[in-house]
C-alpha positions in Angstrom: 212.6 -57.3 -258.7 210.0 -59.2 -256.7 210.5 -60.0 -253.0 210.8 -63.6 -252.0 208.1 -65.4 -250.1 210.1 -65.4 -246.9 210.7 -61.7 -247.1 207.0 -61.1 -247.6 206.1 -63.2 -244.6 208.7 -61.3 -242.4 207.2 -58.0 -243.5 203.7 -59.1 -242.8 204.8 -60.2 -239.2 206.4 -56.8 -238.6 203.4 -54.8 -239.8 201.3 -55.1 -236.5 200.6 -56.9 -233.3 198.8 -60.3 -233.1 195.5 -60.6 -231.3 197.2 -62.4 -228.4 199.7 -59.6 -228.0 197.0 -57.0 -227.9 195.0 -59.0 -225.3 198.0 -59.4 -223.1 198.9 -55.7 -223.3 195.3 -54.7 -222.6 195.1 -57.0 -219.5 198.4 -55.7 -218.2 197.4 -52.1 -218.7 194.0 -52.7 -216.9 195.8 -54.2 -213.9 198.2 -51.3 -213.7 195.3 -48.7 -213.9 193.3 -50.6 -211.3 196.3 -50.8 -208.9 197.0 -47.0 -209.4 193.4 -46.1 -208.8 193.1 -48.3 -205.7 196.3 -46.7 -204.3 194.9 -43.2 -205.0 191.6 -44.0 -203.3 193.4 -45.5 -200.3 195.7 -42.5 -199.9 192.8 -40.1 -200.5 190.7 -41.7 -197.7 193.7 -42.0 -195.4 194.5 -38.4 -196.0 191.0 -37.3 -195.3 191.0 -39.3 -192.1 194.3 -37.8 -191.0 193.0 -34.2 -191.8 189.9 -34.9 -189.7 191.9 -36.3 -186.8 194.0 -33.1 -186.8 190.9 -31.0 -186.9 189.3 -32.9 -184.1 192.4 -32.5 -182.0 192.4 -28.8 -182.6 188.8 -28.5 -181.7 189.3 -30.5 -178.5 192.2 -28.2 -177.5 190.2 -25.1 -178.1 187.2 -26.5 -176.2 189.4 -27.4 -173.2 191.0 -23.9 -173.0 187.7 -22.0 -173.5 185.9 -24.1 -170.9 188.6 -23.6 -168.2 188.8 -19.8 -169.0 185.0 -19.3 -168.8 184.6 -21.3 -165.6 187.6 -19.6 -163.9 186.3 -16.1 -164.9 183.2 -16.6 -162.7 182.5 -16.8 -158.9 180.3 -19.8 -158.5 178.3 -22.4 -160.6 175.4 -24.8 -160.7 175.3 -27.9 -162.9 172.0 -28.5 -164.7 169.8 -31.3 -163.4 170.2 -33.2 -166.7 174.0 -32.9 -166.7 173.9 -31.2 -170.1 175.1 -27.8 -169.0 176.5 -25.6 -166.3 175.3 -22.1 -165.2 178.1 -19.7 -164.2 177.5 -16.8 -161.8 179.6 -13.7 -161.5 178.9 -13.3 -157.8 177.0 -14.9 -155.0 174.1 -12.5 -155.0 173.3 -13.4 -158.6 173.1 -17.0 -157.6 170.9 -16.3 -154.6 168.5 -14.1 -156.6 168.2 -16.8 -159.3 167.7 -19.5 -156.6 164.9 -17.5 -154.8 163.1 -17.0 -158.1 162.9 -13.2 -157.6 164.4 -12.6 -161.1 165.1 -14.5 -164.2 168.2 -16.7 -164.2 170.4 -15.1 -166.8 173.7 -16.6 -165.7 176.2 -17.5 -168.3 175.6 -21.0 -169.6 177.9 -23.6 -171.2 176.0 -26.6 -172.5 175.5 -29.4 -175.0 173.1 -28.9 -177.8 172.4 -32.2 -179.5 171.7 -32.1 -183.2 170.2 -34.9 -185.4 173.8 -36.2 -186.0 177.1 -35.9 -184.2 178.3 -33.6 -187.0 175.5 -31.1 -186.0 175.9 -31.5 -182.2 177.8 -28.8 -180.4 178.9 -27.3 -177.1 178.0 -23.7 -176.8 178.4 -20.7 -174.5 175.5 -18.4 -174.0 176.4 -15.2 -172.1 172.8 -14.2 -171.2 171.4 -17.5 -170.0 170.5 -21.0 -171.2 167.6 -20.1 -173.6 168.9 -16.8 -174.9 170.8 -16.2 -178.1 173.3 -15.6 -179.6 175.3 -18.6 -178.7 179.1 -18.9 -179.3 180.0 -22.4 -180.5 182.9 -23.8 -178.5 183.1 -27.1 -180.4 181.3 -29.1 -183.1 181.2 -32.8 -183.9 180.7 -33.6 -180.3 178.8 -36.3 -178.4 178.8 -38.0 -175.0 182.1 -39.5 -173.8 182.7 -43.2 -174.6 183.0 -44.0 -170.9 179.3 -43.1 -170.4 180.0 -40.6 -167.6 177.7 -37.5 -167.6 178.8 -34.7 -169.9 178.8 -32.1 -167.1 179.2 -33.1 -163.5 180.0 -31.3 -160.2 183.4 -32.4 -158.9 183.5 -30.2 -155.8 181.3 -27.3 -154.8 183.0 -25.0 -157.2 184.6 -27.3 -159.8 182.8 -28.8 -162.8 184.1 -31.6 -165.1 183.3 -31.7 -168.8 183.5 -35.2 -170.5 182.8 -35.5 -174.2 183.9 -37.2 -177.4 185.0 -34.9 -180.2 184.8 -36.7 -183.5 183.0 -39.5 -185.3 180.0 -41.3 -183.7 180.6 -44.4 -181.6 181.3 -47.7 -183.5 178.0 -49.6 -183.8 176.0 -46.4 -183.8 173.2 -46.1 -186.4 174.9 -42.9 -187.7 176.9 -43.2 -190.9 178.3 -39.7 -190.6 182.0 -40.5 -190.4 185.2 -38.8 -191.7 187.1 -41.8 -193.2 188.3 -45.3 -192.5 188.4 -46.0 -188.8 186.9 -43.9 -186.1 188.5 -40.5 -185.8 188.3 -38.2 -182.8 189.2 -38.2 -179.1 187.7 -38.1 -175.7 188.0 -34.8 -173.8 187.9 -34.6 -170.0 188.6 -31.3 -168.4 187.9 -29.7 -165.0 187.3 -26.0 -164.4 187.1 -24.3 -161.0 185.5 -21.0 -160.1 187.3 -18.3 -158.2 185.3 -18.9 -155.0 187.3 -21.9 -153.7 185.8 -21.8 -150.2 182.1 -21.9 -151.1 180.3 -25.3 -151.1 177.1 -25.4 -153.1 
């Protein structure tokens, strides 16, 4: 028995999709894929920025604690003329010997070593003097404070302030070395005082 014309037409219609249906389905699928991909990229960038901010906060906390501990462990200090470091002396005689030029100044030194980018710039501690190695890195991803105040400055005769920005370079900087959307990082301002609270340098 041969199928009728209307049955043949119905069978033909059920056999596949029309071109219009395929185009609409493809467009809808493309929109969904694009939306999911955009969301993934946004969350990935936001997650990277959040991880960087947490890391910068940790580095800043470690820098503050180490700086205060190192300064307080010494007897007196001198800030470098360029405000990029501080020399720490274990006793007054070591300071006087260095000032008289009788011997090489091998005081402990905490200072800023600027790299080609903020990522490569760091604050270091050198136990045997400014030019001597090895150096212990106290903090990376560091640059001058946004306020523009000197990185190291004498507060009183025996107290020194450290002001720096830990994190991405300043907005408008020529550097493109950043960690994600928005500027990550924080300004650090900390004051350390030597044990000799009566001496005025």
